[in-house]
ROBA-668166 format. One record per residue: residue in one letter; residue number from 0; x, y, z of N, C-alpha, C in turn. Coordinates in Angstrom, 3 decimals. Layout:
<pts>
@rest->A	nr->NUM	n.c1->X	n.c2->Y	n.c3->Z	ca.c1->X	ca.c2->Y	ca.c3->Z	c.c1->X	c.c2->Y	c.c3->Z
...
</pts>
This chain:
<pts>
@rest->M	nr->0	n.c1->52.495	n.c2->-104.758	n.c3->137.689	ca.c1->52.713	ca.c2->-104.304	ca.c3->139.046	c.c1->51.821	c.c2->-103.100	c.c3->139.313
@rest->A	nr->1	n.c1->51.161	n.c2->-103.086	n.c3->140.451	ca.c1->50.227	ca.c2->-102.010	ca.c3->140.792	c.c1->50.978	c.c2->-100.726	c.c3->141.116
@rest->D	nr->2	n.c1->50.370	n.c2->-99.628	n.c3->140.751	ca.c1->50.921	ca.c2->-98.318	ca.c3->141.053	c.c1->50.756	c.c2->-98.047	c.c3->142.540
@rest->K	nr->3	n.c1->51.864	n.c2->-97.857	n.c3->143.271	ca.c1->51.797	ca.c2->-97.679	ca.c3->144.716	c.c1->51.129	c.c2->-96.376	c.c3->145.118
@rest->S	nr->4	n.c1->51.069	n.c2->-95.405	n.c3->144.237	ca.c1->50.433	ca.c2->-94.137	ca.c3->144.587	c.c1->48.919	c.c2->-94.285	c.c3->144.715
@rest->S	nr->5	n.c1->48.328	n.c2->-95.308	n.c3->144.115	ca.c1->46.883	ca.c2->-95.515	ca.c3->144.214	c.c1->46.525	c.c2->-96.539	c.c3->145.294
@rest->Y	nr->6	n.c1->47.514	n.c2->-97.104	n.c3->145.967	ca.c1->47.265	ca.c2->-98.112	ca.c3->146.996	c.c1->46.919	c.c2->-97.426	c.c3->148.312
@rest->N	nr->7	n.c1->45.800	n.c2->-97.784	n.c3->148.904	ca.c1->45.362	ca.c2->-97.208	ca.c3->150.161	c.c1->45.752	c.c2->-98.149	c.c3->151.290
@rest->S	nr->8	n.c1->46.687	n.c2->-97.725	n.c3->152.133	ca.c1->47.154	ca.c2->-98.590	ca.c3->153.219	c.c1->46.746	c.c2->-98.051	c.c3->154.584
@rest->N	nr->9	n.c1->45.610	n.c2->-97.349	n.c3->154.660	ca.c1->45.158	ca.c2->-96.811	ca.c3->155.941	c.c1->44.794	c.c2->-97.942	c.c3->156.891
@rest->I	nr->10	n.c1->45.171	n.c2->-97.776	n.c3->158.142	ca.c1->44.831	ca.c2->-98.734	ca.c3->159.185	c.c1->43.801	c.c2->-98.066	c.c3->160.078
@rest->H	nr->11	n.c1->42.725	n.c2->-98.764	n.c3->160.405	ca.c1->41.638	ca.c2->-98.211	ca.c3->161.197	c.c1->41.885	c.c2->-98.475	c.c3->162.678
@rest->F	nr->12	n.c1->41.860	n.c2->-97.416	n.c3->163.496	ca.c1->42.112	ca.c2->-97.561	ca.c3->164.925	c.c1->40.924	c.c2->-97.158	c.c3->165.793
@rest->G	nr->13	n.c1->39.702	n.c2->-97.082	n.c3->165.250	ca.c1->38.524	ca.c2->-96.734	ca.c3->166.037	c.c1->38.065	c.c2->-97.904	c.c3->166.886
@rest->F	nr->14	n.c1->36.887	n.c2->-97.763	n.c3->167.488	ca.c1->36.328	ca.c2->-98.818	ca.c3->168.332	c.c1->36.180	c.c2->-100.129	c.c3->167.570
@rest->A	nr->15	n.c1->35.968	n.c2->-100.077	n.c3->166.277	ca.c1->35.779	ca.c2->-101.292	ca.c3->165.495	c.c1->37.050	c.c2->-101.709	c.c3->164.757
@rest->G	nr->16	n.c1->38.162	n.c2->-101.074	n.c3->165.048	ca.c1->39.428	ca.c2->-101.453	ca.c3->164.429	c.c1->39.885	c.c2->-102.817	c.c3->164.932
@rest->F	nr->17	n.c1->40.441	n.c2->-103.613	n.c3->164.049	ca.c1->40.820	ca.c2->-104.983	ca.c3->164.387	c.c1->41.770	c.c2->-105.036	c.c3->165.580
@rest->F	nr->18	n.c1->42.817	n.c2->-104.227	n.c3->165.564	ca.c1->43.810	ca.c2->-104.283	ca.c3->166.643	c.c1->43.240	c.c2->-103.766	c.c3->167.962
@rest->V	nr->19	n.c1->42.327	n.c2->-102.806	n.c3->167.909	ca.c1->41.664	ca.c2->-102.310	ca.c3->169.118	c.c1->40.776	c.c2->-103.408	c.c3->169.700
@rest->V	nr->20	n.c1->40.034	n.c2->-104.092	n.c3->168.842	ca.c1->39.157	ca.c2->-105.175	ca.c3->169.308	c.c1->39.984	c.c2->-106.302	c.c3->169.916
@rest->I	nr->21	n.c1->41.072	n.c2->-106.675	n.c3->169.260	ca.c1->41.908	ca.c2->-107.777	ca.c3->169.749	c.c1->42.596	c.c2->-107.422	c.c3->171.070
@rest->T	nr->22	n.c1->43.096	n.c2->-106.204	n.c3->171.227	ca.c1->43.862	ca.c2->-105.853	ca.c3->172.435	c.c1->42.958	c.c2->-105.328	c.c3->173.551
@rest->L	nr->23	n.c1->42.410	n.c2->-104.141	n.c3->173.387	ca.c1->41.575	ca.c2->-103.551	ca.c3->174.440	c.c1->40.292	c.c2->-104.351	c.c3->174.654
@rest->G	nr->24	n.c1->39.709	n.c2->-104.840	n.c3->173.576	ca.c1->38.496	ca.c2->-105.651	ca.c3->173.696	c.c1->38.737	c.c2->-106.915	c.c3->174.485
@rest->F	nr->25	n.c1->39.893	n.c2->-107.540	n.c3->174.284	ca.c1->40.213	ca.c2->-108.758	ca.c3->175.027	c.c1->40.364	c.c2->-108.474	c.c3->176.515
@rest->V	nr->26	n.c1->40.984	n.c2->-107.351	n.c3->176.858	ca.c1->41.130	ca.c2->-106.968	ca.c3->178.268	c.c1->39.750	c.c2->-106.740	c.c3->178.887
@rest->L	nr->27	n.c1->38.865	n.c2->-106.044	n.c3->178.160	ca.c1->37.508	ca.c2->-105.815	ca.c3->178.661	c.c1->36.727	c.c2->-107.121	c.c3->178.774
@rest->L	nr->28	n.c1->36.963	n.c2->-108.060	n.c3->177.855	ca.c1->36.318	ca.c2->-109.372	ca.c3->177.926	c.c1->36.742	c.c2->-110.114	c.c3->179.191
@rest->L	nr->29	n.c1->38.017	n.c2->-110.082	n.c3->179.505	ca.c1->38.506	ca.c2->-110.743	ca.c3->180.719	c.c1->37.891	c.c2->-110.138	c.c3->181.975
@rest->M	nr->30	n.c1->37.599	n.c2->-108.834	n.c3->181.939	ca.c1->36.969	ca.c2->-108.162	ca.c3->183.082	c.c1->35.443	c.c2->-108.242	c.c3->183.008
@rest->N	nr->31	n.c1->34.905	n.c2->-108.867	n.c3->181.939	ca.c1->33.465	ca.c2->-109.007	ca.c3->181.719	c.c1->32.761	c.c2->-107.642	c.c3->181.720
@rest->V	nr->32	n.c1->33.320	n.c2->-106.712	n.c3->180.921	ca.c1->32.834	ca.c2->-105.333	ca.c3->180.886	c.c1->32.589	c.c2->-104.910	c.c3->179.444
@rest->G	nr->33	n.c1->31.586	n.c2->-104.069	n.c3->179.266	ca.c1->31.343	ca.c2->-103.396	ca.c3->177.993	c.c1->31.488	c.c2->-101.899	c.c3->178.215
@rest->L	nr->34	n.c1->32.142	n.c2->-101.214	n.c3->177.323	ca.c1->32.423	ca.c2->-99.790	ca.c3->177.447	c.c1->31.847	c.c2->-99.057	c.c3->176.248
@rest->S	nr->35	n.c1->31.226	n.c2->-97.900	n.c3->176.473	ca.c1->30.758	ca.c2->-97.092	ca.c3->175.349	c.c1->31.030	c.c2->-95.617	c.c3->175.617
@rest->L	nr->36	n.c1->31.346	n.c2->-94.911	n.c3->174.541	ca.c1->31.599	ca.c2->-93.478	ca.c3->174.565	c.c1->30.845	c.c2->-92.854	c.c3->173.410
@rest->G	nr->37	n.c1->30.365	n.c2->-91.632	n.c3->173.607	ca.c1->29.673	ca.c2->-91.005	ca.c3->172.493	c.c1->29.256	c.c2->-89.580	c.c3->172.764
@rest->L	nr->38	n.c1->28.712	n.c2->-88.995	n.c3->171.718	ca.c1->28.259	ca.c2->-87.613	ca.c3->171.735	c.c1->27.011	c.c2->-87.529	c.c3->170.873
@rest->T	nr->39	n.c1->26.004	n.c2->-86.800	n.c3->171.345	ca.c1->24.817	ca.c2->-86.565	ca.c3->170.539	c.c1->24.364	c.c2->-85.135	c.c3->170.736
@rest->F	nr->40	n.c1->23.869	n.c2->-84.541	n.c3->169.668	ca.c1->23.283	ca.c2->-83.210	ca.c3->169.786	c.c1->22.228	c.c2->-83.017	c.c3->168.710
@rest->R	nr->41	n.c1->21.239	n.c2->-82.197	n.c3->169.049	ca.c1->20.140	ca.c2->-81.914	ca.c3->168.138	c.c1->20.611	c.c2->-80.948	c.c3->167.055
@rest->I	nr->42	n.c1->20.204	n.c2->-81.206	n.c3->165.835	ca.c1->20.513	ca.c2->-80.322	ca.c3->164.713	c.c1->19.506	c.c2->-79.169	c.c3->164.762
@rest->P	nr->43	n.c1->19.977	n.c2->-77.918	n.c3->164.825	ca.c1->19.070	ca.c2->-76.779	ca.c3->164.969	c.c1->17.987	c.c2->-76.745	c.c3->163.886
@rest->T	nr->44	n.c1->16.811	n.c2->-76.320	n.c3->164.286	ca.c1->15.607	ca.c2->-76.167	ca.c3->163.455	c.c1->15.065	c.c2->-77.487	c.c3->162.891
@rest->T	nr->45	n.c1->15.495	n.c2->-78.610	n.c3->163.449	ca.c1->14.977	ca.c2->-79.912	ca.c3->163.014	c.c1->14.666	c.c2->-80.754	c.c3->164.244
@rest->K	nr->46	n.c1->14.061	n.c2->-81.915	n.c3->164.027	ca.c1->13.838	ca.c2->-82.886	ca.c3->165.099	c.c1->14.929	c.c2->-83.956	c.c3->165.098
@rest->A	nr->47	n.c1->15.893	n.c2->-83.816	n.c3->164.194	ca.c1->16.943	ca.c2->-84.823	ca.c3->164.032	c.c1->18.130	c.c2->-84.553	c.c3->164.947
@rest->N	nr->48	n.c1->18.836	n.c2->-85.622	n.c3->165.275	ca.c1->20.064	ca.c2->-85.550	ca.c3->166.057	c.c1->21.231	c.c2->-86.066	c.c3->165.231
@rest->L	nr->49	n.c1->22.416	n.c2->-85.595	n.c3->165.584	ca.c1->23.659	ca.c2->-86.183	ca.c3->165.087	c.c1->24.247	c.c2->-86.933	c.c3->166.265
@rest->T	nr->50	n.c1->24.457	n.c2->-88.221	n.c3->166.102	ca.c1->24.990	ca.c2->-89.067	ca.c3->167.172	c.c1->26.236	c.c2->-89.769	c.c3->166.675
@rest->L	nr->51	n.c1->27.301	n.c2->-89.693	n.c3->167.460	ca.c1->28.547	ca.c2->-90.404	ca.c3->167.203	c.c1->28.816	c.c2->-91.262	c.c3->168.430
@rest->M	nr->52	n.c1->28.837	n.c2->-92.577	n.c3->168.258	ca.c1->28.986	ca.c2->-93.499	ca.c3->169.389	c.c1->29.951	c.c2->-94.620	c.c3->169.039
@rest->G	nr->53	n.c1->30.534	n.c2->-95.184	n.c3->170.076	ca.c1->31.367	ca.c2->-96.363	ca.c3->169.918	c.c1->31.238	c.c2->-97.242	c.c3->171.148
@rest->C	nr->54	n.c1->31.356	n.c2->-98.540	n.c3->170.962	ca.c1->31.321	ca.c2->-99.462	ca.c3->172.109	c.c1->32.336	c.c2->-100.576	c.c3->171.875
@rest->L	nr->55	n.c1->32.794	n.c2->-101.158	n.c3->172.975	ca.c1->33.830	ca.c2->-102.172	ca.c3->172.906	c.c1->33.739	c.c2->-103.055	c.c3->174.137
@rest->G	nr->56	n.c1->34.003	n.c2->-104.342	n.c3->173.963	ca.c1->34.061	ca.c2->-105.260	ca.c3->175.101	c.c1->33.358	c.c2->-106.566	c.c3->174.819
@rest->E	nr->57	n.c1->32.922	n.c2->-107.232	n.c3->175.898	ca.c1->32.190	ca.c2->-108.487	ca.c3->175.779	c.c1->30.941	c.c2->-108.226	c.c3->174.950
@rest->K	nr->58	n.c1->30.665	n.c2->-109.110	n.c3->174.010	ca.c1->29.663	ca.c2->-108.868	ca.c3->172.958	c.c1->28.332	c.c2->-108.323	c.c3->173.481
@rest->N	nr->59	n.c1->27.701	n.c2->-108.970	n.c3->174.410	ca.c1->26.393	ca.c2->-108.527	ca.c3->174.893	c.c1->26.483	c.c2->-107.268	c.c3->175.749
@rest->K	nr->60	n.c1->27.532	n.c2->-107.158	n.c3->176.533	ca.c1->27.665	ca.c2->-106.001	ca.c3->177.420	c.c1->28.075	c.c2->-104.743	c.c3->176.658
@rest->A	nr->61	n.c1->28.814	n.c2->-104.883	n.c3->175.578	ca.c1->29.216	ca.c2->-103.713	ca.c3->174.800	c.c1->27.984	c.c2->-103.031	c.c3->174.210
@rest->I	nr->62	n.c1->27.097	n.c2->-103.785	n.c3->173.610	ca.c1->25.880	ca.c2->-103.216	ca.c3->173.026	c.c1->24.961	c.c2->-102.688	c.c3->174.131
@rest->A	nr->63	n.c1->24.884	n.c2->-103.405	n.c3->175.260	ca.c1->24.038	ca.c2->-102.966	ca.c3->176.371	c.c1->24.533	c.c2->-101.671	c.c3->177.000
@rest->S	nr->64	n.c1->25.803	n.c2->-101.354	n.c3->176.852	ca.c1->26.338	ca.c2->-100.124	ca.c3->177.435	c.c1->25.968	c.c2->-98.877	c.c3->176.631
@rest->L	nr->65	n.c1->25.456	n.c2->-99.071	n.c3->175.411	ca.c1->24.999	ca.c2->-97.933	ca.c3->174.609	c.c1->23.675	c.c2->-97.414	c.c3->175.151
@rest->P	nr->66	n.c1->23.386	n.c2->-96.115	n.c3->174.999	ca.c1->22.063	ca.c2->-95.624	ca.c3->175.386	c.c1->20.997	c.c2->-96.215	c.c3->174.461
@rest->S	nr->67	n.c1->19.768	n.c2->-96.303	n.c3->174.945	ca.c1->18.705	ca.c2->-96.977	ca.c3->174.190	c.c1->18.455	c.c2->-96.348	c.c3->172.824
@rest->Y	nr->68	n.c1->18.570	n.c2->-95.032	n.c3->172.719	ca.c1->18.324	ca.c2->-94.389	ca.c3->171.432	c.c1->19.400	c.c2->-94.704	c.c3->170.402
@rest->A	nr->69	n.c1->20.551	n.c2->-95.170	n.c3->170.829	ca.c1->21.615	ca.c2->-95.546	ca.c3->169.893	c.c1->21.675	c.c2->-97.054	c.c3->169.665
@rest->A	nr->70	n.c1->21.442	n.c2->-97.849	n.c3->170.700	ca.c1->21.553	ca.c2->-99.310	ca.c3->170.585	c.c1->20.576	c.c2->-99.874	c.c3->169.570
@rest->T	nr->71	n.c1->19.406	n.c2->-99.274	n.c3->169.458	ca.c1->18.411	ca.c2->-99.772	ca.c3->168.510	c.c1->18.694	c.c2->-99.324	c.c3->167.082
@rest->R	nr->72	n.c1->19.687	n.c2->-98.473	n.c3->166.882	ca.c1->19.993	ca.c2->-97.929	ca.c3->165.555	c.c1->21.207	c.c2->-98.568	c.c3->164.885
@rest->I	nr->73	n.c1->21.792	n.c2->-99.570	n.c3->165.498	ca.c1->22.959	ca.c2->-100.209	ca.c3->164.884	c.c1->22.535	c.c2->-100.831	c.c3->163.560
@rest->A	nr->74	n.c1->23.154	n.c2->-100.378	n.c3->162.478	ca.c1->22.884	ca.c2->-100.854	ca.c3->161.110	c.c1->21.426	c.c2->-100.690	c.c3->160.703
@rest->S	nr->75	n.c1->20.750	n.c2->-99.701	n.c3->161.258	ca.c1->19.348	ca.c2->-99.455	ca.c3->160.926	c.c1->19.246	c.c2->-98.705	c.c3->159.597
@rest->N	nr->76	n.c1->18.156	n.c2->-98.917	n.c3->158.886	ca.c1->17.926	ca.c2->-98.171	ca.c3->157.647	c.c1->16.775	c.c2->-97.177	c.c3->157.817
@rest->N	nr->77	n.c1->16.489	n.c2->-96.785	n.c3->159.062	ca.c1->15.391	ca.c2->-95.868	ca.c3->159.346	c.c1->15.869	c.c2->-94.436	c.c3->159.569
@rest->D	nr->78	n.c1->17.085	n.c2->-94.127	n.c3->159.211	ca.c1->17.645	ca.c2->-92.805	ca.c3->159.447	c.c1->18.003	c.c2->-92.145	c.c3->158.126
@rest->F	nr->79	n.c1->18.200	n.c2->-90.824	n.c3->158.188	ca.c1->18.660	ca.c2->-90.119	ca.c3->156.997	c.c1->20.037	c.c2->-90.634	c.c3->156.596
@rest->M	nr->80	n.c1->20.917	n.c2->-90.796	n.c3->157.588	ca.c1->22.251	ca.c2->-91.339	ca.c3->157.342	c.c1->22.634	c.c2->-92.212	c.c3->158.538
@rest->N	nr->81	n.c1->23.107	n.c2->-93.399	n.c3->158.271	ca.c1->23.547	ca.c2->-94.304	ca.c3->159.330	c.c1->24.791	c.c2->-95.011	c.c3->158.840
@rest->H	nr->82	n.c1->25.919	n.c2->-94.683	n.c3->159.476	ca.c1->27.175	ca.c2->-95.360	ca.c3->159.159	c.c1->27.541	c.c2->-96.187	c.c3->160.391
@rest->T	nr->83	n.c1->27.442	n.c2->-97.489	n.c3->160.265	ca.c1->27.776	ca.c2->-98.394	ca.c3->161.364	c.c1->28.876	c.c2->-99.330	c.c3->160.913
@rest->M	nr->84	n.c1->29.860	n.c2->-99.501	n.c3->161.776	ca.c1->30.947	ca.c2->-100.439	ca.c3->161.494	c.c1->31.123	c.c2->-101.304	c.c3->162.732
@rest->T	nr->85	n.c1->31.073	n.c2->-102.612	n.c3->162.556	ca.c1->31.277	ca.c2->-103.526	ca.c3->163.684	c.c1->32.368	c.c2->-104.530	c.c3->163.338
@rest->T	nr->86	n.c1->33.079	n.c2->-104.939	n.c3->164.361	ca.c1->34.058	ca.c2->-106.008	ca.c3->164.236	c.c1->33.826	c.c2->-106.957	c.c3->165.402
@rest->T	nr->87	n.c1->33.627	n.c2->-108.224	n.c3->165.091	ca.c1->33.403	ca.c2->-109.234	ca.c3->166.117	c.c1->34.478	c.c2->-110.301	c.c3->165.990
@rest->V	nr->88	n.c1->35.169	n.c2->-110.565	n.c3->167.087	ca.c1->36.162	ca.c2->-111.627	ca.c3->167.156	c.c1->35.840	c.c2->-112.438	c.c3->168.399
@rest->W	nr->89	n.c1->35.396	n.c2->-113.678	n.c3->168.171	ca.c1->34.999	ca.c2->-114.575	ca.c3->169.246	c.c1->33.889	c.c2->-113.904	c.c3->170.040
@rest->N	nr->90	n.c1->34.054	n.c2->-113.628	n.c3->171.344	ca.c1->33.021	ca.c2->-112.970	ca.c3->172.150	c.c1->33.310	c.c2->-111.487	c.c3->172.357
@rest->I	nr->91	n.c1->34.149	n.c2->-110.914	n.c3->171.527	ca.c1->34.521	ca.c2->-109.512	ca.c3->171.660	c.c1->33.855	c.c2->-108.726	c.c3->170.528
@rest->E	nr->92	n.c1->33.237	n.c2->-107.612	n.c3->170.876	ca.c1->32.546	ca.c2->-106.773	ca.c3->169.896	c.c1->33.113	c.c2->-105.363	c.c3->169.953
@rest->G	nr->93	n.c1->33.381	n.c2->-104.814	n.c3->168.789	ca.c1->33.734	ca.c2->-103.406	ca.c3->168.659	c.c1->32.773	c.c2->-102.788	c.c3->167.668
@rest->C	nr->94	n.c1->32.199	n.c2->-101.658	n.c3->168.007	ca.c1->31.187	ca.c2->-101.034	ca.c3->167.163	c.c1->31.374	c.c2->-99.527	c.c3->167.189
@rest->E	nr->95	n.c1->31.213	n.c2->-98.899	n.c3->166.050	ca.c1->31.195	ca.c2->-97.443	ca.c3->165.988	c.c1->30.119	c.c2->-97.025	c.c3->165.001
@rest->M	nr->96	n.c1->29.485	n.c2->-95.904	n.c3->165.285	ca.c1->28.400	ca.c2->-95.465	ca.c3->164.420	c.c1->28.291	c.c2->-93.957	c.c3->164.397
@rest->G	nr->97	n.c1->27.832	n.c2->-93.475	n.c3->163.267	ca.c1->27.477	ca.c2->-92.084	ca.c3->163.091	c.c1->26.080	c.c2->-92.049	c.c3->162.511
@rest->I	nr->98	n.c1->25.167	n.c2->-91.333	n.c3->163.169	ca.c1->23.762	ca.c2->-91.344	ca.c3->162.763	c.c1->23.258	c.c2->-89.909	c.c3->162.648
@rest->I	nr->99	n.c1->22.556	n.c2->-89.625	n.c3->161.572	ca.c1->21.794	ca.c2->-88.385	ca.c3->161.441	c.c1->20.352	c.c2->-88.797	c.c3->161.199
@rest->G	nr->100	n.c1->19.458	n.c2->-88.393	n.c3->162.091	ca.c1->18.051	ca.c2->-88.745	ca.c3->161.942	c.c1->17.293	c.c2->-88.520	c.c3->163.219
@rest->V	nr->101	n.c1->15.990	n.c2->-88.696	n.c3->163.156	ca.c1->15.139	ca.c2->-88.561	ca.c3->164.332	c.c1->15.379	c.c2->-89.786	c.c3->165.209
@rest->Q	nr->102	n.c1->15.758	n.c2->-89.542	n.c3->166.440	ca.c1->16.066	ca.c2->-90.627	ca.c3->167.374	c.c1->15.218	c.c2->-90.430	c.c3->168.629
@rest->E	nr->103	n.c1->14.210	n.c2->-91.266	n.c3->168.780	ca.c1->13.312	ca.c2->-91.168	ca.c3->169.934	c.c1->14.096	c.c2->-91.323	c.c3->171.231
@rest->G	nr->104	n.c1->13.872	n.c2->-90.392	n.c3->172.158	ca.c1->14.515	ca.c2->-90.466	ca.c3->173.462	c.c1->15.886	c.c2->-89.829	c.c3->173.520
@rest->A	nr->105	n.c1->16.402	n.c2->-89.342	n.c3->172.403	ca.c1->17.729	ca.c2->-88.723	ca.c3->172.402	c.c1->17.637	c.c2->-87.310	c.c3->172.983
@rest->P	nr->106	n.c1->18.566	n.c2->-86.947	n.c3->173.855	ca.c1->18.539	ca.c2->-85.607	ca.c3->174.439	c.c1->19.010	c.c2->-84.548	c.c3->173.435
@rest->G	nr->107	n.c1->18.795	n.c2->-83.287	n.c3->173.760	ca.c1->19.246	ca.c2->-82.201	ca.c3->172.898	c.c1->20.754	c.c2->-82.141	c.c3->172.785
@rest->F	nr->108	n.c1->21.445	n.c2->-82.458	n.c3->173.874	ca.c1->22.901	ca.c2->-82.542	ca.c3->173.871	c.c1->23.319	c.c2->-83.477	c.c3->174.984
@rest->A	nr->109	n.c1->24.241	n.c2->-84.384	n.c3->174.705	ca.c1->24.742	ca.c2->-85.289	ca.c3->175.741	c.c1->26.099	c.c2->-85.846	c.c3->175.345
@rest->I	nr->110	n.c1->26.930	n.c2->-85.995	n.c3->176.350	ca.c1->28.182	ca.c2->-86.730	ca.c3->176.226	c.c1->27.974	c.c2->-88.027	c.c3->177.007
@rest->H	nr->111	n.c1->28.161	n.c2->-89.140	n.c3->176.357	ca.c1->27.839	ca.c2->-90.448	ca.c3->176.947	c.c1->29.125	c.c2->-91.206	c.c3->177.268
@rest->I	nr->112	n.c1->29.249	n.c2->-91.651	n.c3->178.497	ca.c1->30.346	ca.c2->-92.529	ca.c3->178.929	c.c1->29.704	c.c2->-93.580	c.c3->179.824
@rest->S	nr->113	n.c1->29.879	n.c2->-94.838	n.c3->179.468	ca.c1->29.234	ca.c2->-95.893	ca.c3->180.251	c.c1->30.077	c.c2->-97.160	c.c3->180.230
@rest->A	nr->114	n.c1->30.075	n.c2->-97.860	n.c3->181.355	ca.c1->30.701	ca.c2->-99.180	ca.c3->181.446	c.c1->29.713	c.c2->-100.080	c.c3->182.164
@rest->K	nr->115	n.c1->29.453	n.c2->-101.236	n.c3->181.597	ca.c1->28.530	ca.c2->-102.204	ca.c3->182.212	c.c1->29.182	c.c2->-103.558	c.c3->182.251
</pts>
């Protein structure tokens, strides 16, 4: 029998969490909408940015709702650090990412909210 103290039972509730994709993502799919939220800022004394973004909704519209400097970085290996997590169920996409690296076109500081 496994030791319960070493069992990790964390449930993920971010943009790419299964229950978020199934519930909120399904509602956005019915409305034919993609939603994205995020934050980016330049790391002082460097050309690199730290970007934290998430998107949810109809598969094509969710990715399209991301800003161009983030949409091209999903699961990219061209950054110092890129943590991308996606969950796709049928035509519903949930994606979240954290990126540290040079991102062409990224502003010095921005809060991103978009629905398409």
